[in-house]
C-alpha positions in Angstrom: 6.1 -33.5 21.6 3.2 -31.1 22.5 4.0 -27.4 21.8 4.1 -25.5 25.1 1.2 -22.9 25.4 2.3 -19.4 24.9 1.7 -16.2 26.6 1.9 -13.0 24.4 2.5 -9.8 26.1 1.6 -7.1 23.7 3.2 -3.6 23.5 1.0 -0.4 23.2 2.4 0.1 19.7 1.0 -3.3 18.4 -2.7 -2.4 19.3 -1.9 1.3 18.1 -0.8 -0.2 14.8 -3.5 -3.0 14.3 -6.6 -3.1 17.0 -7.5 -6.7 15.7 -4.3 -8.0 17.1 -6.0 -9.0 20.2 -7.8 -11.9 17.9 -4.7 -13.0 15.8 -2.9 -15.3 18.1 -5.0 -18.4 17.7 -5.1 -20.7 20.8 -2.4 -18.8 22.8 -3.2 -16.4 25.6 -2.7 -12.6 25.6 -1.6 -10.5 28.6 -1.9 -6.5 28.7 0.0 -4.9 31.5 -1.2 -1.7 33.3 1.1 0.6 31.3 -0.4 -0.4 28.1 -3.8 0.4 29.2 -2.6 3.7 30.6 -0.8 4.5 27.3 -3.9 3.4 25.3 -5.9 5.9 27.5 -3.6 8.7 26.9 -3.5 8.2 23.0 -7.3 7.9 22.4 -8.1 11.5 21.6 -7.7 13.0 18.3 -8.6 12.2 14.6 -5.3 10.6 13.7 -5.1 6.9 12.3 -3.3 6.0 15.6 -6.1 7.6 17.8 -8.7 5.8 15.9 -7.1 2.6 16.2 -6.7 3.1 20.0 -10.4 3.8 20.3 -11.2 0.7 18.3 -8.8 -1.5 20.5 -10.5 -0.1 23.6 -14.0 -1.0 22.3 -12.9 -4.5 21.4 -11.5 -4.8 25.1 -15.0 -3.6 26.3 -16.7 -6.1 24.0 -14.6 -8.8 25.7 -15.4 -7.5 29.2 -19.1 -7.8 29.1 -20.8 -8.0 32.4 -19.7 -9.7 35.5 -16.2 -10.7 33.9 -13.7 -12.6 36.1 -10.5 -10.6 35.4 -8.7 -13.4 37.3 -9.7 -16.3 35.0 -9.2 -14.2 32.1 -11.5 -13.2 29.2 -12.3 -15.5 26.3 -11.3 -14.0 23.0 -14.7 -14.1 21.3 -14.6 -12.4 17.8 -16.7 -9.3 17.4 -19.1 -9.3 14.4 -17.7 -8.5 11.0 -14.0 -9.5 11.3 -14.3 -13.0 9.9 -11.1 -13.9 11.7 -10.4 -17.4 13.0 -10.3 -17.0 16.7 -8.9 -19.8 18.9 -9.4 -20.7 22.3 -7.0 -18.2 24.0 -7.8 -15.9 26.8 -7.0 -12.3 27.5 -5.3 -11.5 31.0 -4.7 -8.0 32.4 -2.2 -7.1 35.2 -4.2 -7.4 38.5 -1.2 -7.2 41.0 2.5 -6.0 41.1 5.0 -7.9 39.0 8.3 -7.1 40.7 11.4 -8.2 39.3 14.9 -7.1 40.5 17.1 -6.7 37.5 20.2 -4.2 37.7 20.4 -4.1 33.7 16.8 -2.5 33.6 17.3 1.3 33.6 15.1 4.0 34.3 12.1 1.9 35.7 9.6 5.1 35.1 10.0 4.8 31.2 7.0 2.9 29.7 9.2 0.5 27.7 11.1 -0.6 30.8 7.8 -1.1 32.7 6.6 -3.5 29.9 10.1 -5.2 30.1 9.8 -5.7 33.9 6.3 -7.0 33.4 7.5 -9.6 30.8 10.3 -10.5 33.4 7.9 -11.0 36.2 5.6 -13.3 34.0 8.5 -15.6 33.1 8.9 -16.1 36.9 5.2 -16.6 37.5 4.5 -18.9 34.7 7.4 -21.2 34.2 5.1 -23.7 32.3 4.5 -21.0 29.5 6.7 -19.4 27.0 6.3 -15.8 27.7 6.7 -13.9 24.2 7.0 -10.0 24.2 5.4 -8.6 21.0 6.6 -5.2 20.0 7.0 -2.9 16.8 9.8 -1.2 18.8 13.1 -2.9 17.5 15.0 -1.2 20.7 12.7 -2.9 23.1 13.1 -6.2 21.4 16.7 -5.8 21.7 16.6 -4.9 25.4 14.2 -8.1 25.8 16.8 -10.3 24.0 19.4 -8.9 26.4 17.4 -10.3 29.2 16.9 -13.6 27.9 13.2 -13.0 26.8 11.7 -14.2 23.6 10.9 -11.0 21.7 9.1 -10.9 18.2 7.8 -8.2 15.9 4.1 -8.2 14.9 3.8 -9.8 11.6 0.1 -10.2 10.8 0.1 -6.5 9.5 2.5 -7.4 6.5 1.2 -8.1 3.0 4.5 -10.1 2.2 7.4 -11.5 4.1 9.9 -10.1 1.8 9.3 -7.2 -0.7 11.1 -9.2 -3.3 8.1 -11.5 -3.5 6.0 -8.4 -4.6 4.1 -8.8 -7.8 5.9 -6.8 -10.6 3.2 -7.1 -13.3 5.6 -7.9 -16.0 6.6 -11.3 -16.9 9.9 -11.7 -19.2 9.6 -14.7 -21.5 12.4 -16.4 -23.7 12.3 -17.7 -27.1 11.1 -21.0 -26.0 7.6 -19.6 -24.7 6.0 -20.0 -28.1 7.4 -23.6 -28.3 5.8 -24.4 -24.8 2.6 -22.5 -25.5 1.8 -22.8 -29.1 -1.4 -20.6 -30.0 -4.6 -22.5 -30.4 -6.3 -19.6 -31.9 -5.7 -16.0 -33.1 -8.2 -13.5 -34.1 -8.5 -9.6 -34.7 -11.0 -7.5 -33.0 -11.5 -3.6 -33.3 -8.1 -3.6 -34.7 -6.5 -5.5 -31.9 -4.9 -9.0 -32.1 -5.6 -11.7 -29.8 -4.1 -15.1 -29.1 -5.6 -18.1 -27.1 -2.8 -20.3 -25.7 -3.0 -23.3 -23.4 -1.6 -23.2 -19.9 -0.8 -25.5 -17.1 -1.6 -25.5 -13.3 1.9 -24.9 -12.2 2.0 -21.5 -14.2 1.1 -18.2 -12.4 -1.1 -16.1 -14.5 -2.7 -13.1 -13.6 -5.4 -10.7 -15.3 -3.6 -7.7 -17.1 -0.2 -9.2 -16.6 2.2 -7.7 -19.0 4.3 -10.2 -21.1 7.6 -9.3 -22.7 9.2 -11.7 -25.1 12.7 -11.5 -26.9 14.2 -8.4 -25.2 13.2 -4.8 -26.0 12.2 -5.3 -29.5 10.2 -8.4 -29.0 6.4 -9.1 -28.7 4.8 -7.2 -26.1 1.3 -8.6 -25.0 -1.1 -8.3 -22.1 -3.1 -11.1 -20.3 -6.7 -10.2 -20.9 -8.5 -13.4 -19.6 -7.3 -16.4 -17.4 -9.2 -19.5 -17.7 -8.4 -22.9 -16.0 -6.6 -24.5 -19.0 -6.4 -21.4 -21.3 -4.9 -17.8 -21.3 -6.1 -15.0 -23.8 -3.3 -12.7 -24.7 -3.8 -9.2 -26.5 -0.8 -7.6 -28.4 0.0 -4.3 -26.6 -0.4 -1.1 -28.5 2.9 0.6 -29.2 2.7 4.0 -27.7 6.3 4.8 -28.6 5.1 5.8 -31.9 3.8 9.3 -32.8 0.5 7.5 -34.1 -0.3 6.3 -30.7 1.3 9.1 -28.5 -0.9 10.1 -25.3 -1.3 14.0 -24.9 2.0 14.4 -26.7 3.9 11.8 -24.4 5.4 8.7 -25.9 6.7 5.7 -24.2 10.6 5.5 -24.1 10.8 1.9 -22.7 8.6 -1.4 -22.8 7.6 -0.8 -18.9 6.2 2.8 -19.9 4.5 1.4 -22.8 2.8 -1.3 -20.6 1.8 1.5 -18.1 0.3 3.3 -20.9 -1.7 0.4 -22.2 -3.2 0.0 -18.7 -3.8 3.6 -18.1 -5.5 4.0 -21.2 -7.9 1.0 -20.9 -11.3 1.9 -19.8 -12.1 -1.6 -18.8 -9.4 -1.2 -16.0 -10.6 0.7 -13.0 -7.5 0.3 -10.7 -3.9 0.9 -11.8 -0.7 0.7 -9.6 2.6 2.0 -10.8 5.8 1.2 -8.7 9.0 2.9 -9.4 12.1 5.0 -8.5 12.3 8.8 -9.2 12.7 9.5 -12.8 10.8 6.5 -14.1 7.7 8.6 -15.3 5.0 7.6 -13.0 3.4 10.9 -12.5 4.0 12.0 -16.2 2.4 9.0 -17.6 -0.7 9.0 -15.1 -1.4 12.8 -15.9 -1.0 12.3 -19.7 -3.4 9.4 -19.7 -5.9 11.3 -17.5 -5.7 14.4 -19.6 -6.2 12.3 -22.8 -9.2 10.6 -21.4 -10.7 13.6 -19.6 -10.2 16.4 -22.3 -10.0 14.2 -25.5 -12.1 11.3 -24.8 -14.7 12.7 -22.4 -14.6 9.5 -20.4 -13.9 11.4 -17.0 -15.2 14.5 -15.9 -12.1 15.8 -14.0 -8.9 14.7 -12.6 -8.4 14.8 -8.8 -5.0 14.3 -7.4 -4.1 13.8 -3.8 -1.3 12.5 -1.6 -0.1 11.9 2.1 1.3 15.2 3.4 4.5 13.6 5.0 7.5 15.8 5.1 10.9 14.5 3.9 12.5 17.2 6.4 11.4 19.3 9.0 8.0 20.7 9.3 7.3 24.2 7.8 4.2 24.8 10.1 0.7 25.4 9.2 -0.1 26.7 5.7 -2.5 29.5 5.0 -5.4 29.5 2.6 -8.0 27.0 1.2 -7.7 23.4 0.9 -6.2 23.5 -2.6 -3.9 26.2 -1.6 -2.6 24.6 1.5 -1.9 21.4 -0.8 -0.3 23.1 -3.5 3.3 23.1 -1.9 2.9 19.1 -1.6 2.0 19.0 -5.4 5.4 19.9 -6.9 5.3 16.9 -9.1 2.1 17.9 -10.6 3.4 21.5 -11.4 6.7 20.0 -12.9 4.8 17.3 -15.1 2.2 20.1 -16.4 5.1 22.1 -17.6 6.3 19.2 -19.6 2.9 18.3 -21.1 1.9 22.0 -22.0 5.5 22.6 -23.6 5.0 19.9 -25.8 2.6 21.9 -28.0 4.9 24.0 -30.2 2.3 25.5 -32.3 0.2 27.6 -29.7 3.2 29.9 -28.6 2.7 31.7 -25.3 -0.9 32.7 -25.6 -1.7 29.1 -26.5 0.1 27.7 -23.5 -1.4 30.2 -21.2 -5.1 29.1 -22.2 -4.1 25.5 -22.0 -2.8 26.2 -18.4 -6.1 27.7 -17.5 -8.0 25.0 -19.1 -6.0 22.3 -17.2 -6.5 24.3 -13.9 -10.1 24.0 -14.3 -10.0 20.2 -15.0 -7.6 19.1 -12.3 -8.5 19.5 -8.6 -6.0 18.9 -5.7 -7.6 17.4 -2.6 -6.2 16.6 0.8 -6.2 13.2 1.8 -7.5 14.2 5.3 -10.9 15.0 4.0 -11.7 11.9 1.7 -13.8 10.1 4.4 -17.4 10.2 3.5 -17.1 11.4 -0.2 -18.1 9.6 -3.4 -16.2 10.4 -6.7 -18.3 9.8 -9.9 -16.7 9.7 -13.3 -13.4 10.9 -11.9 -9.8 10.2 -12.7 -8.2 9.9 -9.1 -4.5 10.0 -8.8 -2.9 9.0 -5.6 0.5 10.2 -5.3 3.3 9.1 -2.9 0.9 6.3 -2.1 3.9 4.4 -0.2 3.2 6.6 2.7 -0.4 5.6 3.1 -1.4 2.8 5.6 -3.5 -0.2 4.4 -6.6 1.4 6.2 -6.2 4.7 4.6 -5.8 3.0 1.1 -9.1 1.2 1.7 -10.8 4.5 2.6 -9.7 5.9 -0.7 -10.5 3.2 -3.0 -13.9 2.9 -1.5 -14.6 6.3 -2.4 -15.0 5.3 -6.0 -18.2 5.5 -7.6 -19.5 4.4 -11.2 -17.1 5.3 -13.9 -14.1 6.3 -11.7 -10.7 5.2 -12.0 -8.0 5.2 -9.5 -4.2 5.3 -10.2 -1.8 4.8 -7.2 1.8 5.9 -7.8 4.7 5.5 -5.3 8.0 3.9 -4.5 8.1 1.7 -1.5 11.8 2.3 -1.1 11.2 6.0 -0.1 8.8 5.7 2.7 8.9 8.9 4.8 6.5 7.9 7.8 8.0 6.1 10.7 5.1 3.9 11.1 5.2 2.1 7.9 7.6 -0.5 6.2 8.2 -1.7 2.7 5.9 -4.7 3.6 3.2 -2.9 5.7 2.6 0.0 3.3 -1.0 0.5 1.9 0.6 0.3 -1.5 2.3 -2.9 -1.2 -1.1 -4.4 0.2 -3.0 -2.8 -3.0 -0.5 -4.5 -5.5 -0.9 -7.9 -3.6 -4.5 -7.9 -3.0 -5.7 -6.5 -6.4 -3.3 -8.8 -8.8 -6.1 -11.5 -9.3 -9.0 -8.7 -10.1 -9.6 -8.6 -13.8 -10.2 -4.8 -13.5 -6.9 -4.1 -12.0 -3.4 -3.7 -13.3 0.2 -3.2 -12.1 3.6 -2.3 -13.5 6.8 -1.9 -11.7 8.9 0.6 -13.7 12.7 0.1 -13.2 14.3 2.3 -15.9 14.9 5.9 -15.2 14.2 8.4 -18.0 14.8 11.6 -16.1 18.6 12.3 -16.9 22.1 10.6 -16.8 22.7 12.6 -13.8 19.5 11.4 -12.0 20.2 7.9 -13.1 23.8 7.9 -11.7 22.6 9.4 -8.4 19.8 6.6 -8.1 22.6 4.0 -8.4 25.3 5.4 -6.5 24.0 7.3 -3.6 
């Protein structure tokens, strides 16, 4: 049986979220009611991410219009250059006349959502041979559409994953049978590090810099260094839980933190993502590794720290001062962790700690996310805190700022997204973890064990 052709009516928030949505419905048709065009026009001004997306959507529509376009026949959805999308045979239609529909359940007809709902109801009567589908990011509009018997769907193409449980954790737990199934074919020592070469099958998922934990907390800990068609090269992880291998006075307290420090201290890894709830040590580990490689090893010139300025509660208004002074209230995590790092030096006394604080202040720069476009960072250690509040486009903007010798570390907890426009599966941090897992110069660890206090651990579980 041939599938009925669909007519997708797009809500304004879909184009605000992803301008390329116009080209992502394959062979099906798209309809834009007049109220959507009016809302796009009202939202085009400004420098926000939404305003930029609206302007891009308008440019796409202008590209499709061309010269002498017949709106009654619809516009062919020809793909603009550079998108690399598989555009089908669908067409774009606009509302060219009144779509009246009498329905007493529709409330205030002056509201934009209700105008879109009425347009969708009118389309079902005008095109009985097609399945009219309302696509919206607004769950309340989708509920109202379902009440009226309309097919309503969320926009899914902006998701990195269908379910957060599918997100790559970076750590693979192995049981005692692992060595029986993967007997080492060769082992060697290089620069004091131990390596194993083992065989692998096609049905196994191996990723570069994936962390392997065998036999519980006290078992072997290794990192995948190279993935080949039939073989995998493993390196025994350095034990940062010992004083001999501490990082700026910080020692790992569990296997997950040990893996994180191994990735953070590896100069061959340019991009590291750390996920975890509050108290798992993400910021402390990233700062300690950055200070060790900036002040001790001289690999990087300075540390740059930034984050999305999204409030948890009510806004407190505009903040006075320079860019760094404006960002300081958002950087409480930086201040708290620097206190831990400087207090670990027990021999310097008060004068020693004061000198250390002055030195750190000169080598750690706080920058706003809003002014990153157009910059290039050379030999910098860039920490992006609260990265779960960053959109995929903002994440791309930040990562593409990296010049030669720069390392980027993204920290966040996708279960604590503070912006209303993102979800766990559409966050830029989720995209980064999923898209970089195959790259040999990237690493990821999901930290699950809290090390802050028994009070914080209980609150994280019980509240």
